[in-house]
N, C-alpha and C positions, 0 to 999 in steps of 0.2 A: 555893787553888788559883787563882793566875793564867792567864789564856787569850786570845790576843790572835787576832782573825781582823777579818780586811779588815781590819788594825791598831789593830783596835781594843780596847782592854784589857783585861778584864773579872774581876771574883772571882767563883768558884765552892765550889757541897762539890763534897765527896767523893759522888763517883758519876756527878755533869751528864755528859751527855749532851752532846756536840758539837752537837745540832743543835737542846738546851735550853737552855745557852751558847747559842747566835746567836738565839735565839725573845725572852731578856732583854734581849738591846743592838737589838732590834728595824728595817727599815729594811730595806734591800736585799741585806744579807750575808744572810735569811734561807734555806736554803737548800728547794726547796720539798719537797711529801711529799704521795703520796695513799694510800701503805700507816701513816703510824704514826699515832697518836691516843693521845694523852697520857693523855689516862681509858680506856681500856683497856691492860688485863696484856697481856703476850708480842708489842705487834703491831709493826713495822717488819721492814727488811733486807729485804723481797721487791721493791720498787717500784725500786728505783735510781736514785728522782731527788733523792735530798737525797747524792748523790755529793760531795766535799770533797777538797780538799787539803793534808794535811800537814806542812808545811812543816818543821815542824820538832818532833821526836817529844815531849822532856821537855826541863829542866835539865839533868839525868842522861842523857840519853841524845839531844842534840839532833841526831840523823841523819835526817834523814826520812825519811817513807814510801811505798815505790818505789810501789805503786799508792796509784786513789783508794777512799778508804773514804766507806763510806754512813754518815755523819754520824748519824742514828738509835739505832743501836747501838753506835758506837766513843766512850769513856768520856774525857776532857778527862787531859788530864796537867796538871800546874806546871812553865809555865812554857814551854807546849805552843804552835803559835802554827801556826796556821788559813787558808787563800784560800776563799774562795768565791768571793761577785759576780768579783772581782778575779780570777782565775785565769783563760785560753784554756782551759788542758786541763778545767775542766770544765764552762767555757762546750759546750765541744765533745762534752762525752759527757752533756750533760744534751743538748741536741739529736740525740744518738743514740737516750737513750731515752725520748725522747717520740719519736722516729721510729718507736722498735721499740714502742710504747705504743699508737701507731694507726694499725701494720699492720691488724690485724683490726677495729679500728674506726667500724660506718655511718659514712655521713654523715648522720647523724639530727637534726646541731642543727636545721632547721627547723619537727619537726615534736615535738621531746626538752620533755618538762617540767624539764627538768636545764636548758637554757638559759638564761643567763643569771648559772646561782650553781654554774656545772658546776667543777670543780678544774680537770678537767681542755684544759676551755677556753683556762683560765688560762695552766695549762702549756705550751699549744700555740701559745698568741701569744707569748709570751712565747720558746721555746725551738723553736717549731717550726718546719720549711722549709719552702718552696714546691716545691718538687719531690719527687713519691712514685716512691720505685724499684722498690715491693712490685707483681713481676706476676704472683704468681701466685693462685687463688681467696679470697678471703675466707671465713676461718671460722664455718659458720653453726650455729645450734641449730633446734629444732622452737621453738615456745615450750609456754610453761607456765603451769598457775592453780594460786599456789602459795597460796593462799586471796584472802576479799571485803577487803579491803584493801592489799595491799600487790603492786602486776605489776613480771615480773620480763620482763626486757629481756636476752639471757645475752649478744643482740652483742654490747650494749656493754659487758659485764664487763671489769675488768682484774684479777680473779682478788686481789685487794689484799689478800682477806678480813678484810678490817674487820667484816660483816656475821657471819660465824662468830664472831668475839670476840664480837661484844655479843650473842647467846645464848645461850653460854656463858658468861658472865662475867655479866648481868640476866636467867636465867632457865633451871628446871632442871630442862628439856623442852624443849630442842635435837629435830630435826628435821629440819635439811638442814646441811648440808660442800661441801667440794671433794672430789665425784665426780672421776675416772680423772686419766692424769698427764697432764704437759706439756702440747703443744699441745690435746690436748683436755681436758685440763681443766675443769669447769664447777662452778658454785651450784645447789643440788640437790638436792628431799627423797627421803631413795632411796628411799620408797616410794608416792614421789607425795602427802607427808599433807600436810596445809593448814598452815601457821604459823600459829599460832593464842596462842598465851601472850600476857598482859598490854604484856609491852615490846618488841609486834614487833617495831612501827613504831619502834624508832631503830634500827634498822635501813637505813631512806630517807635518816632525821641524820645519818650516820657514811657513803652512801654516797658517793667521792667524784663519778662519772659518774653516769648513767642507769639506770641496772643495773634499782635496786632504785624506784620512783616510788607515788606517792599517789596510786592509785584511783581515790578522790572526788574530788581535782580535778584530773584525768589528763583535757586537753586541757581546761581550764578558761578558763584566762586563760596569759599571758606573767607573769613575775615582774614585771618591769620594771612592770605596768600596774597591781598587786598593790600598796595601803599597807599597808606592817610599819606594827606598834605592837604594845608591850608588854605584856603581860596578866599576870594571876594570878588564882588561886582555891584556894577550899579541900576539895584531893582528899583524899580518903580513901582510898586506891594504896595498898598499905606502898611505901614506895620512891620516890614520885612528890615531884617537888617542887611541881608545880600552877605552875611560872612557863614560860610562854611566849612566841610569837612571835603574833601574828592576820596574816592575811594578806588585807585586805581589798582589797572594786572595791564602794565609794563606801557600804551600811550591812550586807555582806553579807560576814561571813570566808567565802573561802572556803577556804582553809585549815591546819592548825594544826602550828604547830614548834616543837621546842625553839630554846633562846634558845642563839648562836651566839657564837660567841666571837670577835678578827682574824684566826685564824690560820681557821676554817673548823669549828673546833668544841666538840663538844657539851656548855654548857655547867653541866647537871646535865637529866635522861633525866628523859619525861616518861611517861605508860600511854596506854595502848591511847582511855581512857577520853575520858580528855582533846584527842585526839587526834583524834580520830574521830569522837565524840558530839556536843561539845559543841560545836556551831556558828550560836548567839545569842544576839547583841551580851549579853543576859541576865544569860548562863552567868558572865560576867565580870567582872573589877576593869582595866578601862580605865587604863595607869598610863602614856600615852603616844607619842611616837608612838620608830621604833627609829631610831637613827646608825648607819652604814655604814661601811666603807674609803670614803677621796676617791676612788677608781679603781676605783669596783663601777658594775657597768649599773644596779642600783636608784637610784643618784643622779642617771644622765646625765641632764641636764635639765635638774633642781632645785634651785636654788641658792636655801640657809640664809642670807647673809650677806647685808649693801649691797653690789651692784657699783656698784660708777665708771664714768662717764661718759669713755669715752677721747677726746680731743684731740688729732687732727694738726691743725700748723701747717702749713698751707702756700693759693696762692688759692683758690677755692672752685671756678673749672671745672674745678678737674683728678678735685677729689674729686667733685662734684656737679654739675656738666656745664650747661648755659645751660637757664636757668627754662624755657624752648618747650619745650626738645627731651624736660623730665622731663615737663612738662603731660602729653607724647601717649606718653607710656609709664609714665602715674600713670592707674591707669580714676577711681583712688579723686579725685581732682585735677580730673574729670573730671564735669560736670552731665552728667543723664539724659538729660535732652532738648538737647544741646548736643551735636555735629560737635568730631570733632578738632581742625578747622581754630579752634576758637572760635567756630564759625558755629550759627544756629537746624538744627534735624533739618528743620524748612519749608523754610528759603528756599533757593532759586534761584542764590544765590555760587556761581560755582566757587573752593575755595581755592584 
């Protein structure tokens, strides 16, 4: 089937969703997604971040869809035309959804361990509004201990339910889920039971916000101070691939995560032994530094290629100023026993 998204045509197989087709094209046409996860069945349709405008239904029925649709759960049709980044309706809708997600979200970014790799931060940066219209009191929850490895911050949760699907599909003894309804919905354990299954740590990786974080990494460092390396080990846990990303500060491994793709989704899930217990360099075969997307906060001020000097053709005095003035404001050009006026320190001559 042929589908056109923002003027770019692509052929897809039957059953492909609009979001999956957009990811095949890549670039700015890819809608944001906070709840959909390609590695987990049944996800999508909850956050409404991926809304798109279907301007042509198909060749058989070219009528446009009257309302915006969630691209993660809407299948492609032959001849379908979709407007994503190019639609003003879509832009306004994404701004509205972002504002709605931030209604109850606390301003924890300065102290949140997810800062720097948070999907909600990226969404707010691109679609957030400067003004804040919510005047009611924010929803809050009492702190809850759900185990020795995972820190739950329910105040930051957007109820995307990814963590619930991870426990449902990777383990056979899920003890947490969505409790209550509406604005009172929360992720919790039904009887305050600790989450102790062998793949529970993957809930940290799939969480798009800072609601579920690594207790062993709590307040240790900011992600942009760590250097990520691809590494692997021969793991004996059934279902664990043993391929990870090591976040290192010097020679210290501060945390271990699963490898993620360009859409911030886990490539292969890992067990808790690899994630929490193997923190020595000798435990791993390090493959090399991991590359991230160009606009990642982790890549800021890290240049991997050769940068060319910028030369501006103009008069010297315009850019550099007079030599005498430049010496006065540059401490590196002044000798340690010399005054700014050029005379020695012990001179009695007035400058």
